[in-house]
N, C-alpha and C positions, 0 to 999 in steps of 0.2 A: 038170612037173618044171621048166620054165622060169620059172613064175611065182614059186615059192619062192625060186629063186636070184636073180631080179631083185629080189625084196622084200629079200634078204640084202645085195645089194650097195648098195641105196639106204641101209638101216640103217647100214651100214659107212661110207658117205661121209659121213653127217650126224654120227656119232660122231667121225671124223676131223677134221670140220671145227670141231667144238666143242673137241677137244683143241687144235688149233692156235690157237684163240681165245683159250683159257685161257692158254696158253704167253705169247701177245703180251700179253694183259693183266697178266702179272707181270713183264714185262721192259719196259726202255726201248729195245731195239735194235728196228732195222727188219726188215721182214720179207724173205726173199729175192724176187728178181725173178720167179721161178717161180710164186710164189704170188699176184702181183697180180692174176691174173685170177680166182683163187679167191676171195681175200679182199681186195678192193680197198680197203675202208673202212678194215680195220686195217693196210694197207701204208702209207697216206697219213698221216703224223703232222704234228701242227700246227706251224707256223713257229716258235713259242714253245720248244717241245721240241727242234727241229732247231738252233735258233740261240742256245742258252744259252751265255753267256759269264759270265766272271768267276769269282772264287773260290767254293768251296763255303762256304755261311754256315750252314746246318743241314740236317738230314735229317729226312724226314716218313714217315709210316706209308704202306705200299704199298698198303694196303686202303682209302685214302681217310678213316681215321678221323683226329679231331683230337688227334694225337700226335706229338710232335717231340722231336728230340734234336740235340743239339750236336756227338755223335760218332757214328760208324758203330756200328749196332745192329740187333739182329734181333727179329723178332715171335716169340711162343710158338710158331707153326707152323714158324718157321725160315726166314721170308723176311727178305730185306735190306731195311732202311730205304732210300728213295729219296733221292739227294743234289739239294738245291736250291741253285742258283748265284745269284749276286747279280741277273742280268739276270732271274731268274724269280721273284723275290720280289716281293710287293706293297708298293709304297711309298706313304706316307701323307703325304710332304712336299709341300707348298704349291709349286705350279710358279710360277716367276716369271712375270709377265704379259710377253708378246711384244710391247713398244709401239714397240720400234726395228725396223720393218719397212720392207722397200723396196717400190717400186712392183711391181705384180704379186703382193702377198701373201708375198714372199720376204723374208728377214732380210737386213742389210747384210752387207757384207764382213767375213770373219773377220780379225781382227787377230792373234790368236795363240791358243795352246792353253795352258791352265793346269792345275796338278796338281789331281787329283780329290780329294784328301785335304786341299787348303787349305795344302800346303806352299808356300813361296816359290820355285817352280820353274815356268818357262814355256818354251815351245818355239813356234818359227815353223811348224813342220809337225806333223802329227798323230803321236802317239807313246803308249806305254803305260808305266805305271809298273811297279815291282818286283812288284807283286801281279798285273798283268796288266790293270789298269783303264785305260780310255780316258782320255786327257787331255781336258778339256772345252773347246769352242770359246767365245771370247770375241769377240762382235761388235762392230761400230762403234756407239758411243752407249750401250754397256751400262755403260761406267764413265765418269763425268762428267770424271775426272782421276785421275792416278796416285797422289794422297795420300788418296783417300777409298775406302771399300768400301761394299759393298750388302749388306744382309741382309734375307731375306724377311720379311713380317710375321708367318707361322707360326713361324718358327724364333725371333723375337723374343719371341714369347708363350711359347712351350714352355721356353725359357731363363729366362724371368723377367726380363727386362732392365727396368731401372728408370733413368729420368733424374732430374736435379736440377739447378736453376739454380745458377750461381755468385753468391753474394751476399756484402756486406760485413758483417763481424759483428767483435765485439770478442773476441779470443782471450785467454783466460785459462789459461796453463799452470802447472801446479802442480810444483814440483820438491820430492819428498820425500826425505827423509834423517834418519838417527838423529843425536841430539845428546846432549850431557852439560852438565849444570848446574855452572857454576864461579861462584868469587867474583870479584867486581869488584877489579882488582888497584889502582884507585885509591882504593879505600876500605878499605885494609888499613894498619894501623901496628903498631909494636913500642914497648915501654916499656924503657928503658935509661938508665944514669947516664953522664955525661961526667966523672965523677970517681970516685976509689975511695971507695966507702961501705959502710956496713953497714945492713942491713934490721933494724930493731927489732922491726917486726910487720907482718903482712899483714892487710888487712881481710877481712871474710867474703865473699870473692868467688873464685869456683872456674871451671874450665874449664866452659863453655856458659852462664856467668852473664852476663845482659845488663846492661850498664852504660851510663851516661849521661856526656857530656863534662863533666869538672871533678870527677867522683866519685871520692873518695879510695880508692886501691888500696893503700898501704902507707906507714910511716914510715920516713923514712931519716935516718942520720947520717953526715955527710962532713967531716974536718977541712978540706979545700980550700973547701968551701961555708962552713963556720964562719968561715973566715978572710977570706974574700972579703966575708961579711956583716958583720964586724967594720970591715974597712975602709970600707964604704958607710957604716956608721954613725957612723964618725969623720968623714967627709966631711960627713955630714948635720949634725952638731954644729958643726963649723967654719963650715958656711955660716950657721948661725945669728947667729954672732958676726962675720961678715964676714970670716973669714980665710982663705978658699978660694974659687977660681974656678969658675965655672959649669962650665968644660971639666974641671977636675979631679973635679967632682961626677959628670958624665956618664961619665967613665972608670971611676969606681969602680961606678957601676951597670951600665956596660956588661959589667965583669968577672963579674958576677952573673948576667946574661943569657947570656953565653957558656957558663957552667956550666949552663945551661938550668934555671936556678932557677925554681920555679913563680911566676906572678903573685901569687898569694895570699901566698906566702912573703915576696916583697919589699913587698907592700902592708902586712902586718902588722908588718915592721921599721920601715917608715916611720911608722906610726901609733903603735906602742908604744915606739919607740926602745930595744928590747930585742933581744938577739939570741936567737932559740929554738935549743933544743939539737936538736930533730928537725925535719924538714921533711915535711910531708904531700904525698905524690906523687900527682898527679890522672890520671885517665884522659884520654889525648888526643883522644878522639872517642866518638862513640855506636856501640855494637855489641856483639858476643858476644866473650867471652874464648875464643880456640880453643887458646891455650896458657898455662899458668902455670908458671913456672920458680921464682919467689920463694917462698922459705919464711922463718920466722921466724929472726933471728940469723945469716943468712948474709951473707957478704962479697961484694959485687959489685964486680967490676973495671969499667973504663970499656968501655962497648961491649957488655957482657952482656946478652942478652935476656932480661927478667925476665916480660913479659907479650906476646902477640900478641892483637890485637883486630881484628875485621872486622865491617864492617856489610853486612847482607843485604837493605837495604831496595831495592837494585838489584843484579839478578845477570846474570851473561852466560851464553848458550847457546852452545857450542862445536860447530859442525855439520861433518861431513866430507862434500863434496859431490862427486860424480863429475866427473872432468875434461871430460866431453863437455858438462855442464850449466853450466859455469862462464860460458859466454858469455851465459846467459840471466838472471844475477844481477848486481844492482848495488846500490850502498849507497842506503839509505834505503827500499828494499823493505818491504812489510808481511809479517810472518811470524805464522803461527799455531803455538803451541808446545803440546802435550798430553803433560803428564808421565805417564809410566807408573803412577806412584802415583794420580794423579788424572785417569784418561783422560776423564771427563765435565767436567771444568773446562779449558777452553782459556784461554791466556794469549795476548795480543796484543803484538807487539813490533816491532822493524824491524832491519834488517841495519846494522850500523854500522861493520863492516870486513871486508874481503876480504884474507887474509894473503898476504903476497907471493910464498911459496914453495909449492911442492907437496910433499905426502908421497910421496917416492921409491917406498917401500915398497907403497903402495896406490893410487897414482895418483889422489890425491883432493885438493882444496884445503880449507883451513878457513876456515869463516865465522864471525864473531861476531855474535851476536844479543844486543841489551840489552832486558832485560824488568824492568819495576817489579815489586816483590815486598813491597807494605806489610804484608801479614800473615805474612810470612816462611814459607810453605807451600813455597816451592821451596827446596830445601836442596842444598849442594854435593855433586856426584858423583851426582846423580840423573840416571836416563835420561829421555829425551823423545823424540817423535816430531814432527818439524819440518815444516811445509809452507809454502814460499816462493812466494808469487804474483808470478809472472813475466810475467804478461800486459800489454799496453799499452793506454792508454785510447781511442786513436784506432782506429775500425774499420778492417779491412783486408779485401781480396778474399779469400774462402775458399771451399773445396769440401770435401765429405766426403772422409775419408781412403781409404776404399774406392774412391775414383774414381782414384786415382793408381797407375799400374802402373810399379814401380821396377824397371828391369834392371840397375842398379848403375851404368851409365854414364851414364844419362840417366833422367829421370823423364818419363811419357807419360799423357795424358788422352784419352778419346774424346769428341770432340765430335759432338753429335747435330745434323745438317744436316736432318733430316726426310726423310720418305718412305723410312725404312729406310736411309739413308745416314749414315755415320760416317766422322769424319776424324781420326785420330790426331794430337794436338798436343803437341809437347815444351814443357814448363813448367818454371820455376824456382821452387823451393819456399823457404819461410820457416818462420816459427815453426808449432809444432803444438800443439793442446790441445782437450781435450772432444770428441775424436772428428772434429776438423777441422783442414785445413792451410791455411796462407797461400799464396797464388799471387802471385808478384812479377811474373813475366813470362808471357806465353802466352795469356792469357784476359782477357775483358772480363767487366763486370758483366752478369748475366741470360744468359750463354751457357750452353746446357744440355750437362751432360756425363753420362756413363755411371756410376753408382754401384752398380750390381748386375749380375752375370753378365758383367763386361766381358772376363773371361778366356775365356768361352764364345765371344764374338764373335771374339776372337783366334783360335780354333780353326776356326770356322765361315767366317769371311769373308776367309781368306788376308790377314790383318793384317800378317803379317811381311813379305809381299812390299810392300805399302803403305808399310811403314816405311821401306824402301829409298829411296822417292822424297823422304824429309826429308832425307836424306844430301846434302850439298852440298860437293863437294872431298873432301879426304882427312879420315879420322877422327882425332880427336886421339890422340896416342900417349901 
């Protein structure tokens, strides 16, 4: 009887030990002290589990399967996923080489503690941030100066940091704006009479007809013109007999000229010594007739506009340029004009005038561009797209536009000092164009600056704290 009882007790002890082991395997809690002697291996947990610190970053499968979750979760069997804190996670970051060591293999004296998230916050004593993370110690010699920062080579490679040397280039900045073709004000004229007259007939010219200088436009009769012609003829005849002075002859001719008598009319009078009934009135210039008011038989008062003529051999393009671009434009700059009616046919001109006043409603300045138009393709009131080349011929020191970190108050570039060290450098900018910007102060030729991922360096290497070292005295108000 004792033998079956003993066997039963042995089997019961084995089953109880297995049950306790199963419970321990499913939980992270330590075993009670009374079980240390029974299950010493299960009672002693690893130091990593007992010293886990930091915030929870994810949850892992309790059965050891490669299954993870960012939020609390249960397995199909109802077991809770295990929380993994930041100190328990495997880190693949490249450790900085501990070159700054003191005698005996120990690192130098701790200078201060910095924020683990790269914020511009330091402490002379150990402390934790709002998330419970320990501040990181900074030893003597780990930072060469207060204005430079160091980033590990692994982080630089992962972030895709790329540097480029500052070099001298010619910046060609294009200012683009819409424009409207207009007539040249200096190449317009009107036809009117200086005396009261009557239009006997109008020649075969209409609005839009191209006329040449001296071409007849109409026949005019005027009593005052005929009276002045008779007086001049009398002076001519008296001059032949020697009965009139030269001064009187010039006065009679001047009266005809004051009435704007055509040169041909006066020449025919001197040649034929007869007073013509009608005067043939010529065109004052080459160009197109843009307005015709004269009709056959009408009465014309002095100053009435009978014809308007404009020459389109040279035209203007009036451009409205934004106020911010006005400083880039000067008289004489080359301009490319592309009429929207002929986008594949560019015209080349130059800036001839910057109007002295701004348009208050649009905050734009008006620019006048003069263009030759020999075949008269450009017509008034056409729309055109204008490109003004505002670059300079002399090369200037430039960097890529992506290298500049503009905070509003100042502009910063990251100077590559080698060995993963970067120094924020305040610069003064100039012109921009073709993806580059002029550096007036702060850099020298061939200085290497970061042109890619510079904002990642800002976040990873506590750049904001280093920027504080650039401030000297009070900030400008």
